[in-house]
Structures are given as C-alpha cells and as structure tokens.
C-alpha positions in Angstrom: 85.1 100.1 126.0 88.2 101.1 124.1 88.1 104.0 121.7 87.6 102.7 118.2 88.0 105.8 116.2 89.4 105.0 112.8 92.9 106.0 112.0 92.0 107.4 108.6 92.8 111.0 107.7 89.8 113.3 107.5 88.3 113.9 104.0 85.8 116.4 105.3 87.5 119.6 104.1 86.6 121.0 100.6 89.6 121.5 98.3 89.6 124.8 96.5 90.1 124.5 92.8 93.2 126.8 92.8 94.9 124.7 95.5 94.3 121.3 93.9 97.9 120.6 93.1 99.1 121.0 96.7 96.0 119.6 98.4 95.2 116.6 96.3 96.5 114.2 98.9 93.4 115.1 101.0 91.0 114.6 98.2 89.1 111.4 97.4 89.5 112.2 93.7 93.3 112.0 94.0 93.2 108.6 92.2 91.7 110.3 89.2 94.5 112.9 88.9 97.6 112.1 90.8 98.8 108.7 89.5 98.3 109.8 85.9 101.2 112.3 85.6 98.9 114.7 83.8 100.3 117.6 82.0 99.5 120.9 83.7 97.2 121.9 80.9 95.4 118.6 81.0 94.9 119.0 84.8 93.5 122.5 84.2 91.0 121.1 81.8 90.0 118.4 84.2 89.6 121.0 87.0 87.2 123.0 84.9 84.6 120.3 84.4 84.5 118.9 88.0 82.1 120.5 90.5 83.6 120.0 93.9 82.2 120.0 97.4 78.5 119.6 96.6 76.8 119.0 100.0 74.1 116.4 100.5 72.3 116.1 103.8 71.9 112.8 105.6 68.8 111.0 104.3 68.7 113.0 101.1 69.0 111.4 97.7 71.9 112.0 95.3 69.7 110.6 92.5 66.5 108.5 92.2 65.6 105.5 90.1 64.1 106.9 86.9 66.3 110.0 86.9 68.1 110.8 83.6 71.8 110.0 83.9 74.0 113.1 83.6 76.9 112.7 86.0 79.1 110.4 88.0 79.7 111.3 91.6 82.8 110.8 93.6 82.4 110.7 97.4 84.7 113.1 99.2 83.3 112.4 102.7 80.4 110.5 104.2 78.8 107.3 102.8 76.0 106.3 100.5 73.6 103.3 100.2 72.4 102.2 96.8 69.0 100.4 96.7 66.2 99.3 94.5 62.5 99.5 95.3 60.0 96.9 94.1 56.4 97.4 93.0 55.2 96.8 96.6 57.5 99.5 97.9 59.9 97.2 99.6 63.6 98.1 99.3 66.7 96.0 98.8 70.1 97.6 99.5 72.5 96.6 96.7 75.7 98.3 97.9 77.3 100.8 100.3 79.9 103.3 99.0 82.6 105.1 100.9 84.9 108.1 100.4 87.0 107.8 97.2 84.4 105.6 95.5 82.3 106.6 92.5 78.6 106.1 92.2 76.2 106.3 89.2 78.3 103.9 87.0 75.3 101.5 86.6 73.4 104.1 84.6 76.0 104.6 81.8 74.6 101.9 79.6 71.0 102.9 79.7 71.2 106.6 80.3 68.7 106.3 83.2 69.3 105.5 86.8 67.7 102.2 87.8 68.7 102.5 91.4 68.4 105.1 94.1 71.4 106.6 95.9 70.8 108.0 99.4 73.2 109.7 101.9 73.7 107.6 105.0 75.3 110.7 106.6 76.1 114.2 105.5 78.0 114.0 102.2 80.5 116.0 100.3 80.5 115.0 96.6 82.4 115.8 93.5 80.2 115.9 90.4 81.7 114.7 87.1 79.4 115.6 84.1 79.7 112.5 82.1 79.5 113.9 78.6 82.2 116.4 79.2 84.3 113.8 81.1 83.9 111.3 78.3 84.9 113.8 75.7 88.0 114.9 77.7 89.0 111.2 78.3 89.1 110.6 74.5 91.6 113.4 74.3 93.7 112.3 77.3 94.5 108.6 77.0 95.8 108.3 80.6 92.6 109.8 81.9 90.5 107.3 79.9 92.5 104.4 81.3 92.1 105.6 84.9 88.4 106.0 84.5 88.1 102.5 83.2 90.0 101.2 86.2 87.9 103.1 88.7 84.7 101.9 87.0 86.0 98.4 87.1 86.5 98.7 90.8 82.8 99.6 91.2 81.9 96.4 89.4 84.1 94.5 91.9 82.1 96.1 94.8 78.9 94.7 93.2 80.5 91.3 92.9 81.3 91.4 96.6 77.7 91.8 97.4 77.0 88.5 95.5 79.8 86.8 97.4 78.5 88.0 100.8 74.9 87.0 100.0 76.0 83.6 98.8 77.1 82.6 102.3 74.1 80.7 103.8 75.1 80.9 107.5 74.4 84.3 109.2 77.7 84.2 111.0 79.6 83.9 107.7 77.6 86.8 106.2 78.3 89.2 109.1 82.0 88.2 109.3 82.5 88.6 105.6 80.7 92.0 105.6 83.2 93.3 108.2 86.1 91.9 106.2 84.8 93.5 103.0 84.4 96.9 104.6 87.9 96.5 106.2 89.4 95.8 102.8 87.8 98.8 101.2 88.9 101.0 104.1 92.5 99.7 103.7 92.4 100.6 100.0 91.6 104.2 101.1 94.9 104.3 103.0 93.6 103.3 106.4 94.9 100.4 108.4 91.6 98.5 107.9 91.2 97.4 111.5 89.3 100.4 112.7 86.0 100.9 111.0 83.5 103.7 111.3 80.3 102.4 109.7 77.9 105.1 108.5 75.0 102.7 108.0 72.6 101.5 110.7 72.3 97.9 111.7 69.0 97.7 109.9 70.7 98.7 106.7 73.3 96.0 107.2 70.6 93.5 107.9 68.8 94.5 104.7 72.0 94.2 102.7 72.8 90.8 104.1 69.3 89.4 103.8 69.1 88.8 107.6 66.9 90.0 110.4 68.1 93.0 112.5 68.1 90.8 115.6 70.3 88.3 113.9 72.9 90.9 112.9 73.0 92.3 116.4 73.3 88.8 117.9 76.2 87.9 115.6 78.1 91.1 116.3 77.7 90.5 120.1 78.9 86.9 119.6 82.0 88.1 117.6 82.8 90.6 120.3 82.4 88.1 123.1 84.8 85.8 121.2 87.4 88.6 121.4 87.6 89.0 117.6 86.1 92.4 117.3 85.3 95.4 119.6 82.0 97.2 118.9 81.1 100.7 120.1 77.9 102.1 118.5 78.9 102.2 114.7 82.6 101.8 115.4 84.2 98.3 114.9 87.7 97.4 115.7 89.1 94.1 114.3 91.1 92.4 117.1 91.7 89.0 115.5 91.8 89.2 111.7 92.7 85.5 111.2 89.8 84.3 113.4 87.4 86.6 111.5 88.6 85.2 108.2 88.2 81.7 109.4 84.6 82.5 110.6 83.8 83.9 107.2 85.2 80.7 105.6 88.1 82.5 103.7 91.8 82.4 104.1 92.6 85.8 102.7 91.1 89.2 102.2 87.8 89.2 100.2 89.6 90.5 97.1 92.6 88.2 97.5 90.3 85.3 98.0 88.3 86.1 94.9 91.3 86.5 92.7 92.8 83.2 94.0 89.6 81.3 93.1 
C-alpha cells in the first residue's frame, strides 16, 4: 500500500514561554494570539496565565463527568474523545477533538463537566484557567472576540455530530465522517486528503451508531471503489467528489451546512 502519512506539520514540540513570539506558528494556540495583533504587554499577560505542554498519557482522562469546571484545554498534539456514560455504564462518544481545538466548553454554563474527556493517544495540552482568562478577556476586547469565535467553532463540531448521525444509511455515515475529519484537518493547515486518525474503529463505530463490522466493511468497500486508501489508522482520500456523492452532499460538510 502507498504511504499515507499526513502532510501536516508536527505539533509535538512544546513551545517555551520565552520563545512564543518566534515559535507561535508551531503552536496550536496560535489562533488565540497571532491573528489578534495583540500589544506586547497584552501578549505577556496572556502568556502568564497559560500553562503549556501538560502531558496526558493515552487512555488517561483530562477530566471526568462530575468534575468542577476550572479550565479550558487547547490540544497541542494528539487527539481526544468526549463521551457520556449512562446509568448502566454504557458509553456514547459525542465528539472527537484534534490539535488546535479547545475542549471543556460545554461546562462553562453549569460550572460542572457533564462529559468525560479521554486521551486517544499521548497528548500535549495547554491549560487556560477560565476565571483568569475571562477576566483578561474583559480587558482585551480582541481576545474576547477571538475566544467567542473559537468557542463557536466547538459548537459547530457538536452540530456536525448531529448531521452525521442523521444519515440513516451506514455508507453515508462513514463517508460523511471521513469528510468531516478531512475538513477539520484542512482548517489546521493540512491538505485534508491525508488523515491520521487517533481513534480506533470501535470508537468510530460508537460515534456513528454502527456496529464495528459495519464500519470495517464500509471502509473496505470505499477502498475497493478507489475512493480512499486505508492503512491501519491512515486514510488518504483519492476521489473527493465521489466521497461527497456517497455522503449525499455536494460540498464540504461546513460549506453544505451553511448553504442549507
């Protein structure tokens, strides 16, 4: 099989606080700082409240349902699954999160996490203590605006889950999932056609509401059709238009939603 390594730049290195200004292009928090044109003093204030490079081992939890909400977390490297557990102990995966995305937003309203966040692979996180961040945002209007924009993007991710699960046919759900992950990869600056999925197929099946065998069968079918190339957790999109047609959409997931 062909190599399907993603063409994205690595986000694994931890950026030292003193080198933020020159290394921000390699940091998944760059959207928080760089586009704002922050004054140097404001950037220093932001630096002081962010705890960078917190490691979380694969399978460990960033937070549990029932934990008090204290911080937002920006993913520098690795990926996270967010899930809820019912009274019988069964879990339902609600979303997956990638580098550059923020988790914990759902707990702002209640002050308590209602979902659990678990590392799908070794993580590097930036922790943003919310009280201090909120106070600073009231003093820096551009920072407040950017925070709202990033939080809004997390709401869109949740809406995408509803869109994916609304497709009744398994082939549509699987195709739409690949397109959704491709679009989010593209927004990180990648080409969007080479995906490295941190989650197992069982996690994908849980998220899509399908059996594991169904997900594996659909991925095999899409590969045999020549639309994707699969190698373990790497997926390369070979025919984007065909995959969109299979999902029943004519544009990227975000473009399709906005158009409708």
